[in-house]
C-alpha positions in Angstrom: 28.3 -22.6 -31.0 26.3 -25.0 -33.1 25.7 -23.5 -36.4 22.0 -24.3 -36.3 21.7 -22.0 -33.3 23.6 -19.3 -34.7 21.4 -15.9 -34.9 21.5 -14.5 -38.6 20.6 -10.9 -38.7 17.9 -10.2 -41.3 19.5 -6.9 -42.0 22.6 -8.5 -43.1 21.2 -10.8 -45.5 17.7 -11.2 -47.0 15.7 -14.1 -45.6 14.7 -15.4 -49.1 18.3 -15.4 -49.9 19.3 -17.2 -46.8 16.9 -19.8 -47.2 17.7 -20.4 -50.8 21.4 -20.9 -50.0 21.4 -22.5 -46.8 17.9 -24.5 -46.2 17.5 -26.9 -49.4 17.4 -30.0 -47.1 14.4 -28.3 -45.2 12.7 -27.8 -48.7 13.3 -31.5 -49.6 12.0 -32.5 -46.1 9.0 -30.4 -46.5 8.3 -31.8 -50.1 8.4 -35.2 -48.5 5.6 -34.5 -46.1 3.2 -33.6 -48.9 4.0 -36.2 -51.7 6.2 -39.3 -52.3 9.5 -38.5 -53.5 12.8 -40.0 -54.1 16.1 -38.1 -54.4 17.9 -39.8 -57.1 20.8 -37.2 -56.7 21.6 -33.8 -55.5 20.3 -32.4 -58.7 16.9 -34.5 -59.2 13.7 -35.6 -57.6 11.5 -38.3 -58.6 7.8 -38.1 -57.9 5.9 -41.4 -57.3 2.6 -41.0 -59.1 0.8 -44.1 -58.4 0.4 -47.4 -56.5 2.4 -49.5 -58.9 5.5 -47.4 -57.8 6.3 -46.5 -61.3 9.0 -44.0 -61.0 8.9 -41.0 -63.3 11.2 -37.9 -63.3 8.8 -35.2 -62.5 10.8 -32.3 -60.5 14.3 -31.5 -61.4 16.5 -29.2 -59.0 19.4 -27.5 -61.1 21.0 -26.1 -58.0 18.8 -22.6 -57.9 15.4 -23.8 -59.0 12.9 -26.7 -58.8 11.5 -27.2 -62.3 8.3 -29.0 -62.8 8.9 -31.1 -66.1 5.8 -33.1 -66.3 1.9 -32.9 -65.1 1.9 -33.7 -61.5 -0.4 -34.0 -58.7 0.7 -30.8 -56.8 -1.2 -28.7 -59.4 2.0 -27.0 -60.9 2.2 -26.0 -64.4 4.7 -27.8 -66.7 7.8 -25.6 -66.8 7.3 -23.7 -63.7 10.3 -23.0 -61.6 10.5 -22.5 -58.0 13.2 -21.6 -55.8 13.4 -23.5 -52.3 12.0 -20.4 -50.7 9.3 -20.1 -53.4 8.4 -23.9 -52.9 7.8 -23.5 -49.1 5.9 -20.2 -49.8 3.6 -22.0 -52.3 2.8 -25.4 -50.7 3.8 -24.7 -46.8 2.4 -21.2 -46.5 -0.2 -21.2 -49.2 1.3 -18.5 -50.9 1.4 -16.2 -47.9 4.9 -14.4 -48.3 4.9 -12.7 -44.8 4.3 -16.1 -43.1 7.1 -17.8 -45.0 9.6 -14.7 -44.3 8.7 -15.0 -40.5 9.3 -18.8 -40.5 12.7 -18.3 -42.0 13.6 -15.6 -39.6 12.6 -17.1 -36.4 12.8 -21.0 -37.4 15.8 -21.1 -39.6 18.0 -17.5 -38.9 17.2 -18.3 -35.4 16.4 -14.8 -34.4 14.7 -14.4 -30.9 11.0 -14.1 -30.7 10.4 -10.1 -30.3 7.0 -10.8 -28.5 6.3 -11.4 -24.8 3.2 -12.1 -22.9 3.0 -10.7 -19.4 0.1 -11.7 -17.4 -2.6 -11.8 -20.0 -1.4 -8.9 -22.2 0.8 -9.3 -25.3 3.9 -7.1 -25.9 6.4 -6.5 -28.8 10.1 -5.8 -28.1 11.5 -3.1 -30.5 14.7 -1.1 -31.0 15.0 2.1 -32.4 18.3 3.7 -33.2 18.2 7.5 -32.5 20.1 10.5 -34.0 23.2 9.9 -31.9 23.0 6.0 -33.1 21.9 4.7 -29.6 19.5 1.9 -29.6 16.4 2.5 -27.5 14.8 -0.7 -26.5 11.0 -0.4 -26.0 8.0 -2.7 -25.5 4.5 -1.8 -26.9 1.3 -3.3 -26.3 0.3 -5.6 -29.1 -2.7 -8.1 -29.8 -3.1 -11.7 -30.2 -5.0 -11.4 -33.5 -2.4 -9.3 -35.1 0.4 -11.7 -34.0 -1.5 -14.8 -35.3 -2.2 -12.8 -38.6 1.5 -11.9 -39.1 3.2 -15.2 -37.8 0.5 -17.9 -38.1 -1.5 -19.5 -35.2 1.3 -22.0 -33.8 3.6 -18.9 -33.3 1.6 -17.9 -30.2 2.5 -20.8 -28.3 6.1 -20.0 -28.8 6.0 -16.7 -27.2 7.4 -16.6 -23.5 5.0 -15.8 -20.7 6.0 -13.8 -17.7 4.1 -13.0 -14.6 4.9 -9.5 -14.3 7.2 -6.5 -15.0 10.2 -5.5 -12.6 12.8 -3.2 -12.8 16.4 -4.5 -12.1 18.9 -1.9 -13.1 22.7 -3.3 -13.8 24.8 -1.7 -16.2 27.5 -4.4 -16.2 25.6 -7.8 -15.6 22.4 -7.4 -17.4 19.4 -9.6 -17.0 16.4 -9.6 -19.0 14.5 -11.9 -16.9 14.4 -11.7 -13.2 12.7 -14.7 -11.6 9.8 -14.9 -13.9 9.4 -11.2 -14.3 10.4 -9.3 -17.3 12.9 -6.5 -16.6 12.0 -3.2 -18.1 15.5 -2.0 -17.4 17.3 -1.8 -20.9 20.8 -3.1 -21.6 23.5 -0.6 -21.1 24.8 0.2 -24.7 28.5 0.7 -23.8 31.6 -1.1 -22.7 34.3 0.2 -20.7 37.8 0.3 -22.2 40.1 -2.7 -21.4 42.9 -2.0 -19.0 45.4 -2.3 -21.6 44.1 0.4 -23.8 43.6 3.0 -21.2 46.5 5.5 -21.0 45.3 8.3 -19.0 42.6 11.0 -18.3 43.3 12.8 -21.9 41.2 10.0 -23.3 38.3 11.5 -21.8 39.3 15.2 -22.2 36.0 16.8 -23.3 34.0 14.9 -20.8 36.3 16.2 -18.0 36.0 19.7 -19.3 32.1 19.5 -19.2 32.1 17.9 -16.0 34.5 20.7 -14.4 32.4 23.4 -15.9 29.1 21.7 -14.6 30.3 20.9 -11.0 32.9 23.5 -10.6 34.4 23.5 -7.2 32.3 20.4 -6.2 34.0 18.4 -9.1 35.0 15.6 -7.0 31.3 15.2 -5.9 30.3 15.2 -9.5 32.7 12.3 -10.2 31.1 10.4 -7.3 27.5 11.4 -8.7 28.7 9.8 -12.2 30.1 6.8 -10.6 27.1 6.0 -8.7 24.8 6.4 -11.7 27.1 3.7 -13.6 28.1 1.3 -10.9 25.1 1.7 -8.3 22.1 2.2 -10.7 19.7 1.4 -7.7 21.1 3.9 -5.2 18.9 6.8 -4.3 20.6 10.2 -5.3 19.9 13.9 -4.5 17.4 15.9 -6.9 20.5 17.5 -9.1 19.2 21.0 -10.4 21.4 23.0 -12.9 20.3 26.7 -12.9 21.3 29.7 -14.9 19.5 32.8 -16.6 22.4 33.0 -18.9 22.6 31.3 -22.2 25.1 29.0 -23.7 25.9 27.3 -20.2 25.9 23.7 -21.1 23.1 22.6 -19.1 21.3 20.9 -22.1 24.7 19.5 -23.4 25.0 17.8 -20.1 21.4 16.5 -20.3 22.0 15.2 -23.9 25.2 13.6 -23.0 23.5 11.5 -20.1 20.8 10.5 -22.7 23.4 9.3 -25.0 25.5 7.6 -22.0 22.4 5.8 -20.4 20.2 5.3 -23.5 17.0 3.8 -23.1 17.2 3.9 -19.5 16.6 8.0 -19.3 13.7 10.1 -20.3 13.4 13.7 -20.8 10.2 14.9 -19.8 8.4 18.3 -18.7 6.7 19.3 -15.4 3.2 18.4 -16.8 4.3 14.9 -17.3 5.2 14.4 -13.6 1.7 15.7 -12.4 -0.1 13.8 -15.0 -2.1 10.7 -13.8 -0.6 8.5 -16.6 3.2 8.1 -15.5 4.3 5.1 -17.6 6.7 7.5 -19.6 8.9 7.5 -16.8 8.2 4.8 -14.1 10.7 2.5 -15.7 13.4 5.0 -16.1 16.6 5.2 -13.9 17.3 9.1 -15.0 14.5 11.2 -15.2 15.5 14.6 -16.8 13.1 17.5 -16.6 14.4 20.4 -18.9 13.8 24.5 -18.6 11.3 23.7 -15.6 9.4 25.7 -13.1 7.1 24.0 -10.7 4.3 26.0 -9.6 1.7 23.3 -8.8 2.2 22.2 -5.2 0.9 18.7 -5.8 3.6 18.2 -8.7 6.2 19.6 -6.5 5.3 17.1 -3.6 5.0 14.2 -6.2 8.6 15.2 -7.5 10.1 15.2 -3.7 8.3 11.8 -3.2 9.9 10.5 -6.4 13.4 11.0 -5.2 13.0 8.8 -2.3 10.5 6.3 -2.9 11.2 2.5 -3.4 8.2 1.4 -5.3 5.7 3.0 -7.6 2.3 2.4 -8.8 2.5 2.4 -12.6 -0.7 3.8 -14.5 -0.4 3.2 -18.1 -3.2 4.2 -20.5 -5.3 1.1 -21.7 -3.5 -1.4 -19.3 -4.5 -2.2 -15.7 -2.3 -0.5 -12.9 0.6 -2.7 -11.5 3.4 -1.8 -8.9 6.8 -2.4 -9.2 10.3 -1.3 -8.0 11.2 2.4 -8.6 15.0 3.6 -9.0 14.6 6.9 -10.7 17.2 9.8 -10.3 16.0 13.4 -11.0 17.7 15.9 -12.9 16.3 19.4 -13.3 17.5 22.2 -15.6 15.9 25.7 -15.5 16.5 29.2 -16.6 14.9 30.6 -13.2 17.5 30.6 -10.7 15.7 31.6 -7.7 12.2 30.5 -8.3 12.0 27.2 -10.3 10.4 25.5 -7.2 9.7 26.1 -3.7 12.3 24.6 -1.1 12.0 24.6 2.8 14.7 25.3 5.0 14.7 21.7 6.2 14.5 20.0 2.7 17.8 18.0 2.1 16.7 16.4 -1.3 18.1 19.1 -3.7 21.4 19.5 -5.0 21.3 23.0 -6.9 24.2 24.4 -9.0 24.2 27.7 -10.8 26.1 27.1 -14.1 28.3 29.9 -15.7 28.0 30.6 -19.5 30.4 29.1 -22.0 29.8 32.0 -24.3 32.9 32.3 -26.8 34.4 28.9 -25.1 32.0 26.1 -26.5 32.9 23.2 -28.6 30.1 22.9 -31.0 31.1 19.0 -31.7 31.3 18.1 -27.9 28.7 15.4 -28.0 30.3 13.7 -30.7 33.6 13.9 -28.8 32.2 12.8 -25.7 30.3 10.1 -27.2 33.8 8.8 -28.6 35.2 9.0 -24.9 32.6 7.0 -23.1 34.5 3.8 -23.0 37.7 5.7 -21.6 35.6 7.5 -19.0 33.6 4.3 -17.8 37.0 2.7 -17.4 38.0 5.7 -15.2 34.8 5.4 -13.2 35.4 1.9 -12.3 39.0 2.7 -10.9 37.5 4.9 -8.3 37.2 4.1 -4.8 33.8 2.3 -4.0 30.8 4.8 -3.1 30.3 5.1 0.5 26.7 4.7 1.0 27.0 4.8 4.9 26.8 8.5 5.4 23.7 9.3 3.7 20.4 7.5 2.1 21.4 9.7 -0.9 25.2 9.2 -0.8 25.9 12.8 0.0 25.4 14.6 3.2 23.2 17.9 2.9 26.2 19.9 4.3 28.5 18.9 1.4 25.7 19.9 -1.2 24.9 23.1 0.4 25.5 25.6 -2.3 24.8 29.5 -2.7 22.4 28.6 -5.2 20.5 26.3 -2.8 20.4 29.1 -0.2 19.1 31.5 -2.8 16.3 29.3 -3.7 15.3 28.6 -0.1 15.3 32.2 0.7 13.1 33.1 -2.4 10.7 30.2 -1.5 9.6 32.1 1.6 6.2 33.6 1.8 5.8 37.2 1.0 4.7 37.9 4.7 8.4 36.4 5.8 10.0 38.9 3.2 7.8 41.8 4.3 8.6 41.0 8.1 12.3 40.5 7.4 12.6 43.9 5.7 10.3 45.7 8.4 12.2 44.2 11.4 15.7 45.0 9.7 14.6 48.7 9.1 13.3 49.0 12.7 16.5 47.7 14.2 18.6 49.8 12.0 16.6 53.0 13.0 16.8 52.3 16.8 20.4 51.0 17.5 20.0 51.7 21.2 17.7 48.9 21.5 19.5 45.6 22.3 16.4 43.7 21.3 13.0 43.9 19.7 10.0 42.6 21.5 6.3 42.3 20.5 3.1 40.0 20.6 1.3 39.2 17.7 -1.3 41.8 18.2 1.4 44.5 18.6 2.8 43.6 15.3 -0.6 43.4 13.7 -1.5 46.9 14.8 1.9 48.4 14.2 2.5 47.1 10.4 -0.4 45.4 9.1 -3.3 47.1 10.6 -5.2 47.9 7.2 -4.2 44.5 5.5 -6.9 42.0 6.1 -4.9 39.1 4.2 -2.6 39.2 7.2 -4.2 38.0 10.4 -2.6 36.6 13.8 -2.9 32.9 12.9 -0.9 33.8 9.6 1.7 35.8 11.6 1.9 33.2 14.0 2.6 30.7 11.4 5.3 32.5 9.5 7.2 33.4 12.8 7.0 29.9 13.9 7.7 27.9 10.6 10.1 30.5 8.8 11.7 32.5 11.5 11.8 29.6 13.7 10.8 31.9 16.6 8.3 31.3 19.3 7.2 33.6 22.1 8.9 33.8 25.3 7.2 33.0 28.8 4.9 35.6 30.3 6.8 38.8 31.4 6.3 42.6 31.5 8.1 44.2 28.5 7.8 47.4 26.5 6.7 46.6 22.9 8.8 48.1 20.2 11.4 49.6 22.9 13.6 52.1 21.3 15.9 52.0 24.2 15.6 55.9 24.5 14.5 56.6 28.0 10.9 58.6 28.2 10.0 57.7 24.6 8.2 54.5 24.5 5.0 53.7 26.4 5.0 51.7 29.6 5.5 48.1 30.2 2.8 45.6 29.6 2.3 41.9 30.5 2.5 39.4 27.6 4.5 36.6 25.8 6.7 38.4 23.3 8.3 37.4 20.4 12.1 38.5 20.6 14.7 39.4 17.9 18.1 40.7 18.6 19.1 44.0 17.1 22.2 43.3 14.9 22.6 47.0 14.7 22.8 47.6 18.5 25.5 50.2 19.3 26.6 49.7 22.9 28.3 53.2 22.6 25.0 55.0 22.5 23.8 53.8 25.7 23.4 56.4 28.3 25.9 55.9 31.4 25.2 56.9 34.8 26.9 60.2 36.1 29.9 59.8 37.8 30.1 60.2 41.4 
């Protein structure tokens, strides 16, 4: 690489010192633009004072300073000494130290310009290092007058211009610019360990320990999930939900580890952020984690489910016009409420819910530090796994493979109060009437028998619950005995109607009255 194009980090050497040590020729060249000079030797300059070309030694460079020896047309007092940087600061930038520093950083140390213009708005690219020493790349809205004040008017012309924002996730071959759009996906901070350095799974022992704890009997699915996040960051995945009422389960450790692993492409939010109209806090993130959550608002719940599958999103940032861009967000939720963190219908296939056991008396309190050190080895292992099969489901995993007891419990708890009441009432009736093969009733029958005095429960509500939650519809017109106990001469007579029918799981055929033997 050409030395003049080598980037020099201002954190490694002060820009003033860099200029004084490396840019003497630049100082000489600038002096030549403002006054006739002749360089007699590396140590001295001669200032040409008049048209007779009478040359007088006016300025002497001693290897550190330019010393002004005589009165001169530059209005510098005799005896004043200026370093090369002091010279350009005084004459080139009219004593503006900040402009002089920026000139050195961008023009001489070749640092990339940290500003961009997208459409008609200016932004500044920033990097923050968090408590885990992970770089967080962000862009912040900036304004043109401030940039001009900081860097000079000519600097604006050097700022790159892009048409729009986009999201192009790639953890291996990152591109900052896609077409003429600025990529909001941040560079992946970690590198996989080279083949020659990898010796086995023990190099990611604590990572494996946590994954085994989180994914349990679905450990292999957990590895596929992690491999997908790393190698296929555009791929849609189910909403991963980690629940437990117990303390010290490792849920937060898992979230913090993902935050370290995927850095600026993750965000930790709360349910209010999801329901908020201003969504720019998470729309450019690849992994959206919602801690200790309980979704009560139906609108937020529907928005959450839509986020798990949508391919584009309308970004609504404060003070900036809305714009649309691709969306590749994966959702992870942790909750202390095992059964009621959200409502989930029987037909819902977008959730993967795992109940996490406690780590009480087994925790490694330095596990995040250990897991961070293991990242290169773990990434190497993920790259050796078989390619992810995306043909079975749009979310990689089939609903059958993700079915867990925790999911079934949440689905059951998500039923309406009427479903739960009816489930108990029907079960009790069947248990008390073991001679009845089936329970039959119409909406009017059930309303009159069990809910006659409850004005909140009407026939349309009963019909909705029987249809949508019990998956039960009325049979064709027939004559039947409502709530027939199976005992002769006890129930009322048969009536016409279209009854709902439930099998009696407690039916005891031995209690049927048999006809007398001949």
